[in-house]
Every structure is written in structure tokens, then in C-alpha cells.
Short mmCIF file of the C-alpha atoms (twelve columns), coordinates in Angstrom:
data_MODEL
# 
_entry.id   MODEL 
# 
loop_
_atom_site.group_PDB 
_atom_site.id 
_atom_site.type_symbol 
_atom_site.label_atom_id 
_atom_site.label_alt_id 
_atom_site.label_comp_id 
_atom_site.label_asym_id 
_atom_site.label_seq_id 
_atom_site.Cartn_x 
_atom_site.Cartn_y 
_atom_site.Cartn_z 
_atom_site.pdbx_PDB_model_num 
ATOM 1   C CA . MET A 1   1.205   -9.060  -15.038 1 
ATOM 2   C CA . GLN A 2   -2.157  -7.419  -14.553 1 
ATOM 3   C CA . ILE A 3   -3.095  -4.956  -11.829 1 
ATOM 4   C CA . TRP A 4   -6.636  -4.311  -10.720 1 
ATOM 5   C CA . LYS A 5   -8.497  -2.552  -7.965  1 
ATOM 6   C CA . THR A 6   -9.973  -4.956  -5.465  1 
ATOM 7   C CA . ASN A 7   -13.275 -4.830  -3.664  1 
ATOM 8   C CA . ASN A 8   -15.395 -7.287  -1.704  1 
ATOM 9   C CA . ASN A 9   -15.709 -9.423  -4.854  1 
ATOM 10  C CA . HIS A 10  -11.979 -10.177 -4.449  1 
ATOM 11  C CA . ILE A 11  -11.874 -10.421 -0.670  1 
ATOM 12  C CA . GLU A 12  -10.460 -13.952 -0.555  1 
ATOM 13  C CA . GLU A 13  -7.430  -13.170 -2.732  1 
ATOM 14  C CA . ALA A 14  -6.869  -9.789  -1.075  1 
ATOM 15  C CA . SER A 15  -7.141  -11.228 2.452   1 
ATOM 16  C CA . LYS A 16  -4.647  -14.009 1.776   1 
ATOM 17  C CA . ILE A 17  -1.928  -11.717 0.492   1 
ATOM 18  C CA . PHE A 18  -2.716  -9.076  3.155   1 
ATOM 19  C CA . ASP A 19  -2.334  -11.760 5.843   1 
ATOM 20  C CA . LEU A 20  1.070   -12.749 4.394   1 
ATOM 21  C CA . TYR A 21  2.112   -9.094  4.473   1 
ATOM 22  C CA . ARG A 22  1.199   -8.821  8.145   1 
ATOM 23  C CA . GLN A 23  3.146   -12.014 8.886   1 
ATOM 24  C CA . PHE A 24  6.145   -10.483 7.103   1 
ATOM 25  C CA . TYR A 25  5.952   -7.723  9.743   1 
ATOM 26  C CA . GLY A 26  5.890   -10.202 12.617  1 
ATOM 27  C CA . GLN A 27  2.142   -10.504 13.168  1 
ATOM 28  C CA . GLU A 28  0.405   -13.815 13.766  1 
ATOM 29  C CA . SER A 29  -1.590  -15.157 10.866  1 
ATOM 30  C CA . ASP A 30  -5.273  -14.257 11.188  1 
ATOM 31  C CA . ILE A 31  -7.026  -14.601 7.862   1 
ATOM 32  C CA . ASP A 32  -10.451 -13.885 9.384   1 
ATOM 33  C CA . ALA A 33  -9.271  -10.598 10.909  1 
ATOM 34  C CA . ALA A 34  -7.531  -9.679  7.633   1 
ATOM 35  C CA . SER A 35  -10.743 -10.361 5.751   1 
ATOM 36  C CA . ASP A 36  -12.806 -8.350  8.244   1 
ATOM 37  C CA . PHE A 37  -10.356 -5.433  8.111   1 
ATOM 38  C CA . LEU A 38  -10.313 -5.290  4.311   1 
ATOM 39  C CA . SER A 39  -14.078 -5.808  4.038   1 
ATOM 40  C CA . GLU A 40  -14.583 -2.792  6.278   1 
ATOM 41  C CA . ARG A 41  -12.147 -0.720  4.172   1 
ATOM 42  C CA . PHE A 42  -14.005 -1.680  0.996   1 
ATOM 43  C CA . LEU A 43  -17.438 -1.117  2.555   1 
ATOM 44  C CA . LYS A 44  -16.478 2.318   3.900   1 
ATOM 45  C CA . ASN A 45  -14.536 3.108   0.720   1 
ATOM 46  C CA . ASP A 46  -11.708 4.494   2.868   1 
ATOM 47  C CA . SER A 47  -8.803  2.833   1.103   1 
ATOM 48  C CA . GLU A 48  -7.780  1.815   -2.385  1 
ATOM 49  C CA . PHE A 49  -6.336  -1.697  -2.637  1 
ATOM 50  C CA . PHE A 50  -4.679  -2.803  -5.880  1 
ATOM 51  C CA . ILE A 51  -3.467  -6.328  -6.507  1 
ATOM 52  C CA . ALA A 52  -0.974  -7.565  -9.100  1 
ATOM 53  C CA . VAL A 53  -1.599  -11.012 -10.556 1 
ATOM 54  C CA . ASP A 54  0.268   -13.228 -12.977 1 
ATOM 55  C CA . SER A 55  -1.103  -14.623 -16.245 1 
ATOM 56  C CA . ASP A 56  -2.818  -17.418 -14.298 1 
ATOM 57  C CA . GLY A 57  -4.516  -14.911 -11.986 1 
ATOM 58  C CA . LEU A 58  -2.309  -15.792 -9.005  1 
ATOM 59  C CA . PRO A 59  -1.409  -12.888 -6.699  1 
ATOM 60  C CA . LEU A 60  2.089   -11.428 -6.956  1 
ATOM 61  C CA . GLY A 61  1.731   -8.411  -4.691  1 
ATOM 62  C CA . PHE A 62  -0.462  -5.540  -3.604  1 
ATOM 63  C CA . ILE A 63  -0.408  -1.876  -2.746  1 
ATOM 64  C CA . GLN A 64  -2.843  -0.010  -0.500  1 
ATOM 65  C CA . LEU A 65  -3.518  3.722   -0.405  1 
ATOM 66  C CA . TYR A 66  -5.394  5.796   2.158   1 
ATOM 67  C CA . PRO A 67  -6.895  9.161   1.198   1 
ATOM 68  C CA . SER A 68  -5.916  12.360  2.948   1 
ATOM 69  C CA . PHE A 69  -5.605  16.079  2.281   1 
ATOM 70  C CA . SER A 70  -2.926  18.740  2.316   1 
ATOM 71  C CA . SER A 71  -4.245  21.836  4.054   1 
ATOM 72  C CA . VAL A 72  -1.413  23.995  2.740   1 
ATOM 73  C CA . ALA A 73  -1.879  22.828  -0.861  1 
ATOM 74  C CA . MET A 74  -5.665  22.638  -0.361  1 
ATOM 75  C CA . ASN A 75  -5.686  19.433  -2.345  1 
ATOM 76  C CA . ALA A 76  -6.217  15.712  -2.007  1 
ATOM 77  C CA . MET A 77  -3.294  13.399  -1.424  1 
ATOM 78  C CA . TRP A 78  -2.755  9.682   -0.811  1 
ATOM 79  C CA . TYR A 79  -0.785  7.824   1.816   1 
ATOM 80  C CA . LEU A 80  0.912   4.792   0.322   1 
ATOM 81  C CA . ASN A 81  0.616   2.731   3.463   1 
ATOM 82  C CA . ASP A 82  1.251   -0.823  2.282   1 
ATOM 83  C CA . LEU A 83  3.325   -2.389  -0.490  1 
ATOM 84  C CA . PHE A 84  4.083   -6.092  -0.531  1 
ATOM 85  C CA . VAL A 85  5.413   -8.497  -3.136  1 
ATOM 86  C CA . LEU A 86  5.510   -12.237 -2.566  1 
ATOM 87  C CA . PRO A 87  9.086   -13.490 -2.117  1 
ATOM 88  C CA . ASN A 88  9.027   -15.589 -5.321  1 
ATOM 89  C CA . ALA A 89  7.942   -12.537 -7.347  1 
ATOM 90  C CA . ARG A 90  10.559  -10.091 -6.068  1 
ATOM 91  C CA . GLY A 91  13.086  -8.638  -8.481  1 
ATOM 92  C CA . LYS A 92  10.676  -9.064  -11.416 1 
ATOM 93  C CA . GLY A 93  9.277   -5.529  -11.600 1 
ATOM 94  C CA . VAL A 94  6.100   -6.169  -9.606  1 
ATOM 95  C CA . ALA A 95  6.746   -3.438  -7.024  1 
ATOM 96  C CA . SER A 96  7.691   -0.896  -9.708  1 
ATOM 97  C CA . GLY A 97  4.600   -1.866  -11.682 1 
ATOM 98  C CA . LEU A 98  2.396   -1.298  -8.653  1 
ATOM 99  C CA . LEU A 99  4.072   2.047   -7.925  1 
ATOM 100 C CA . LYS A 100 3.560   3.225   -11.508 1 
ATOM 101 C CA . TYR A 101 -0.057  2.063   -11.398 1 
ATOM 102 C CA . VAL A 102 -0.898  4.080   -8.281  1 
ATOM 103 C CA . GLU A 103 0.999   7.091   -9.624  1 
ATOM 104 C CA . GLU A 104 -1.331  7.059   -12.620 1 
ATOM 105 C CA . PHE A 105 -4.308  6.493   -10.308 1 
ATOM 106 C CA . ALA A 106 -3.307  9.525   -8.214  1 
ATOM 107 C CA . ARG A 107 -2.814  11.692  -11.309 1 
ATOM 108 C CA . ASN A 108 -6.202  10.639  -12.699 1 
ATOM 109 C CA . ASN A 109 -7.816  11.543  -9.373  1 
ATOM 110 C CA . ALA A 110 -6.305  15.044  -9.282  1 
ATOM 111 C CA . SER A 111 -4.336  14.444  -6.127  1 
ATOM 112 C CA . PHE A 112 -1.443  16.596  -4.992  1 
ATOM 113 C CA . SER A 113 0.925   13.802  -3.974  1 
ATOM 114 C CA . LEU A 114 1.631   10.265  -2.893  1 
ATOM 115 C CA . LYS A 115 3.319   10.100  0.502   1 
ATOM 116 C CA . LEU A 116 4.921   7.135   2.254   1 
ATOM 117 C CA . ALA A 117 7.202   6.162   5.082   1 
ATOM 118 C CA . THR A 118 9.643   3.295   5.337   1 
ATOM 119 C CA . ALA A 119 12.027  2.042   7.977   1 
ATOM 120 C CA . VAL A 120 15.284  3.981   8.094   1 
ATOM 121 C CA . ASN A 121 17.244  0.743   7.593   1 
ATOM 122 C CA . ASN A 122 15.126  -0.585  4.703   1 
ATOM 123 C CA . GLU A 123 17.686  0.155   1.999   1 
ATOM 124 C CA . ALA A 124 15.966  -2.012  -0.621  1 
ATOM 125 C CA . ALA A 125 12.667  -0.153  -0.236  1 
ATOM 126 C CA . LYS A 126 14.379  3.247   -0.254  1 
ATOM 127 C CA . ALA A 127 16.234  2.349   -3.460  1 
ATOM 128 C CA . LEU A 128 12.972  1.164   -5.039  1 
ATOM 129 C CA . TYR A 129 11.120  4.361   -4.137  1 
ATOM 130 C CA . GLU A 130 13.922  6.630   -5.301  1 
ATOM 131 C CA . LYS A 131 14.221  4.669   -8.565  1 
ATOM 132 C CA . ASN A 132 10.524  5.364   -9.097  1 
ATOM 133 C CA . GLY A 133 10.752  9.132   -8.553  1 
ATOM 134 C CA . TYR A 134 10.073  9.433   -4.818  1 
ATOM 135 C CA . TYR A 135 12.377  11.667  -2.817  1 
ATOM 136 C CA . LYS A 136 13.181  11.904  0.856   1 
ATOM 137 C CA . VAL A 137 11.578  14.819  2.681   1 
ATOM 138 C CA . THR A 138 13.957  16.245  5.263   1 
ATOM 139 C CA . ALA A 139 12.117  19.465  6.101   1 
ATOM 140 C CA . PHE A 140 9.879   17.819  8.709   1 
ATOM 141 C CA . ASP A 141 10.272  15.551  11.700  1 
ATOM 142 C CA . HIS A 142 7.408   13.119  12.050  1 
ATOM 143 C CA . TYR A 143 5.943   12.190  15.425  1 
ATOM 144 C CA . VAL A 144 3.453   9.548   16.533  1 
ATOM 145 C CA . LEU A 145 1.255   9.289   19.596  1 
ATOM 146 C CA . ARG A 146 -0.062  5.778   20.246  1 
ATOM 147 C CA . THR A 147 -3.610  6.355   21.426  1 
ATOM 148 C CA . ASP A 148 -4.361  2.674   21.959  1 
ATOM 149 C CA . THR A 149 -1.909  2.588   24.887  1 
ATOM 150 C CA . VAL A 150 -2.319  6.076   26.368  1 
ATOM 151 C CA . THR A 151 -4.316  6.198   29.611  1 
# 
């Protein structure tokens, strides 16, 4: 398995697997919108998208990070927003490989932390994250305000 950072030179591969990820979460397939979304991320350099491929160069999974900051720590941090492994590649270490890769990326970029959220009933994901050194933060309650629906 190889992992590399994608950019607009890899938009076709990235868009296909990103579209599958969105379908996994109940969204309709829209490869053009996926391509447009990722192209904008790459153009604005406001996310880091890493893809894992097999020895034939076929995608196995991806992970996407968004930059942020911790005001209290006065340091950079990353939100691990997306992690997806194709069903036929699950259980083969792809997700752990991607997590280790972005951990090294974060360390090399002098960031304070990697932060993520997962569904409270996603036991497989929670086990994966904990196996890879992540721990559950219980000191804060997180809230969301949907601004696309607020009038």
C-alpha cells in the first residue's frame, strides 16, 4: 500500500472515492459535484486529502484533514473530517495506515493535535481510533448550529 497527498492532478481518483464515501453516508451519487468540491479544496489549499492505493495504483481509501487552530494552546491543529476505506479493503490495515500517515504529517507540520468526531454508535470506528492512540474527550459538550436552515 502506498499513501500520497492528492491535488488537482489526481482529481479523478479522489473524486470517485469521495463520491463513494458520500454515498456510504446516504447521499446521492454526484461525481461532478464531488469533483468540483475537491477541486475547490485543492485550489484554495484549505484541506489535505491523502489517498491509499494498492500495488496496481487502485484506490483503497482516503483521509481528509481541515486546518484549524487552538486559541488556548496558541497552536495549529487539524480536524480529521473524513476517513473512508472501500468495503473490499476493510480489515487489511488501510485505515490504520492512513491514521499513522496523517499523525506523521501533523507532527511534521508542528501541529498541536488531530481532532475528530464519530457517531456515538459507531463502535468499529471508535475501536479503530482508540487502537491508534486517540482518546475520547469528555470535558466538553459539542454543539452545532445549522446556518443553512436558519432564517
